[in-house]
N, C-alpha and C positions, 0 to 999 in steps of 0.2 A: 789319586789324590782326592777326587770327588767322593769315592766310596769311604775314605777315611773321614772326611768332613761329615758325611751323612751319618756315619756311626757315632761320631762324637756328639753331633746334634741330637741324635736319637737317645743316647744315654743321658745327656743333660736334660732333655725334655722329660724322660721317664723319672729322673731323679727329682725334678721340680714338681711333677704332678702326682706320682704314686704316693709319696709320704703325706701329701695334703689330703688325698682321698682316704687314706687310712685314718688320718686325724679326724676328718669329717665323720667317717664311719664310727670311730670310737665315741664321739659326741652322741651320735644318734642311738647306737646300740646300748650304751650305758644309760642313756636317758630312758629308753624303753624298759630295760631290765630293772632299773631302780625307780621307775615312775617319777622321773625328774622332769618338770615342766619347763624349766628355764631354757634349755637348748632348743626348744621347739617354737620359740617366738621370733627370733631374729630373721627378718626377711619374709615374714608371714608364712608361706606354704612350708610346713614341716621344718621350719627353722633353717632353711637352706643357706642363709647368710651368716650362720653362727661362726664359722671359721674365718670369714671376712671380718666380722666384728672383733674377733680375737686378734687378728693381724693388725687392725687399726689401733687397738688398745696397746699392743706391744710397741708400735711405731711411735705412739704419743708419749710413752714413758721415757724418762731420762735414764741414760746409761751412766751409772755412777761407778767410779773406781775408788775403793777404800784407800784411805791415806796410808795404811800399813801394808797394802798389797804390793806384790812384785808386779808392777804395771805391765811390762811386756808379756810375761807369762800369763797374767790374768786376762789380757786382751786376746791372746792367741788360743787359749784353751777351747772356746767354742768352735773355732775353725778346725782345730785338731780333732775334735769330737765328731764332726760331721763329714769331713772330706773322705776318710777311709771308706765310708759306706758308698759314696759315689764311685770310688775306685773298685769296690767289690761288685757293685751292680753292673759294671762294664763287662764282667766276665761271666755273668749268669745268662745262659741262652734262653731265648723266648720261643724259638722254633728252629728247625734246621736252617742254618745259614743266617739266622736273625740273632746276632749277638754282637756286643760292642767289640770284644776281643776274644777270639776262640783260642785259648791257650792250652798247650799240651799238659801243663801242670796247673790247670785252672782251679782245681780244688785246693791245692796247696796255697796258691796265690790268694784266694778269697779268704781262707782261714787266717792267713798271715795278716792281711790288711784289716780284717775285722778286729783282731786283737789290738791293733794300734789305736782304734777309736776310744778304747777305755782310758788311754793316756790323757785324753781331754779332761775326764773327770778327776784324774789324779792331779793334773796341772791346776785345775780350778780349786781343788781342796788345798793344795800346798800354797798357792799364790795369793789366796784371799786374805791372809792375815787374820783369820778367824779360827778359833780352836774348834768350834763345831764343824766348820768346813773341813778342817784338817782331819777330824775324826771320821767324817764322811768319806774323805779321800782314802784313808787307811782301810775303811771297810770295803771300798772298791778294790783295793789291792788284794785283800784277803779273799774276797769273793771271786776275783779273776783267777787267782792261783788255784782255787778249789775247783772251779767249773770248766776251766780251759782243758784240762786233761780228759774228762769224759766226753766233752764236745768234740775234740779231735779224734779220740779213739772210736767213737761211733761213726764219724765220717770216714775214718780209715777202713772200717769194716765194709762199707759200700765200695770203696775203691778197690779193696782186695777182691770182692765178689765180681766187680766189673773188669778187673784187670787193667785199669787205666786211671790216671789222675785228671783226664780231660772231662769236663762237665758234660759236654756234648756226647763224648764217648760213653759216659755212664748212662745217659738216657738211651742211647742206642742199644746198650747191653741189658737194659732193664726188662724184667719179666714180671707179670702180675703176681706170681707166687712169691716174689720178693716181699710183698706186703706181709706175708706170714714169716718168711725166713729172716727178714731184717726188722721185724716189729719191735723187739726189745731195743735195738739200736735207734729206731725212730723215736721211741719214748724218751730215751736218754738224750738224744740230740736235741729234741724240742725243749725238754726241761732245762738242760744245760744252756741252751740258747736264750731262754727267758732270763736265766740268771746272768748271762753275759751282758744282756741288754739292761739289766737292773730293773726288769719289769716285775710287777706284783705276781706272785707273792714273794719275790726275791728282791724287793726294793729296800733292803736294809740301808744302803748308802744314802737314800733320800727319805728316811723314815721321819716324816715331818712332825709326828707326835713325840719323837724322842730326841732328834738332833736337828730341829728346825727344818732345814731342807738340804741337809748334807753338804756336799761340795758346791752346790749351786745357791747357797744362802745369800751371798753378796751380789748375785747377778740380777740385773733388771733389763727391761727394754728388749732390744733386738738381740743382745747377747744371750739373754735367757731364752728367747724364742729359738735361737739356733740350737740350744741344747734339746728343746722339745722336738724340733725338726729332726735332729740326729736320732732321737728315740724312735720316731715314726719311720725314718729311713732304715733304721736297724730292723724294725719289724718287717719291712718289705724285703730286705736282704735275707733275713731268717726264713721268711715264708718262701722266697724264691729258692733258697738252698734246700729246704725241706722238700719242696716240689720236685726239684731236679734229682736229688739223691734217693728219695724214698717213694715218691708218688708217680714216677715215670715222666715227669716234665710234660712234653707236648704229646705223649702217648694217649690215645683215646679213640673212640669211634670216628670213622671218617678219614679222609686223606690228610697227609701231612700239611697241606696248604692251609688247613684250619687249626693246625696244632697250637698256634699262638693263643687261640681262644681257650683251649684246654689248660694251657699254662696259666693264663690270667685267672681262670675260674678256680684253679687249685690254689693259687697264691691268695686269692680273695677269701677262700674258705679257711685256709690256715691263719690268715690275719684275723678273721672273725673269732677263731678259737683263742688266739692270743688275747683279744679283747674280753672274751667270755671268762677266761681264767682270771683276769684282773678283777672282775666283779664277783666271781664265785668263791675265791679262796682268800683267807686272811693271811697277813704277813707272817712269815716264819721268824722265830727268835734267832739270834746269831748262832747259838749252839746247834739249833735244829738245822740251820742252813748248812753248816759245816758237816754235820753228821750225815745229812742226806747225800752230800757230794762224795765223801770219802768212804762211807759205809754202805751206801746205796748205789749211786750211779757208776762209780769207778769199777766196782766188781762186776756189775752187769755189763758194762762196756767191754771189759777185758774178756768176759765169758763170750759175749757176742762176737768179738774179734777172733777168738780161738775157734768157735764153732764155724764161723765163716771160712777160716783157713782150712779146717778139716773138710768142709763141704766142697771147697774149690779143688782140693787134692783128690777127693774121692769121686766126684761127679763130673769134673771137667777134664 
């Protein structure tokens, strides 16, 4: 019982801290890359209190429910958007024996619950009583259907190579040469993951210059903050999955007792790449987004899965 409580507390602490650290890093990295001075002033030294200031701002804002909205669905949408990522984080191992829930089908579980999070955006768009929000919600649905397939196929390639759906088992079977063998799958998984999280350059559902702010147009205060927190939590989960599936998880120089350090370092690097992509690439058009998924990522993911199957049969 005590071990169960400690695991729950550990997962909850990680869920509360890690997304905030990613949010703080995004403020600072983007400020440096774009020469923005604003985020460097709050709290004096290097703007350390910028995230605190944002939190205070959201708390002070009134949470308004539009008269035409479906009130119950509108209020529950932010919760539905964020909770699946906490459930996913519970199954991602940090080091041998350090995991919230070591599931035999951990990969299947994480992929399943991650797909549920997008329903929060769909609920927000449908329930807002706003045609622009509805348009954003429909864009979410189209984007989800396009990028879910290459996302799952590239992850399945790793599971075939490792011969297990257990995330801890995948790390145990990982070899450095997988960095070359599974490299196409890594690219597909990462790109599709960005699209699943609606991160730039795949932020069509929240294209503020075109459809105001997509499904989140009518949200203010803490409800809007929950959507932002869900985005940062999604980055943590995507970085954690990328680390476990393709980068060897806790594998690194030194004993397994310091493996958690390697996991955290790899997650941090992948998260920084996610932030860098937001700054470096412009948003895709809707037709370009669909073309990339169906004519680019899906064929590459299928080819990677086929080559992995052949490799397993021939060399294992």
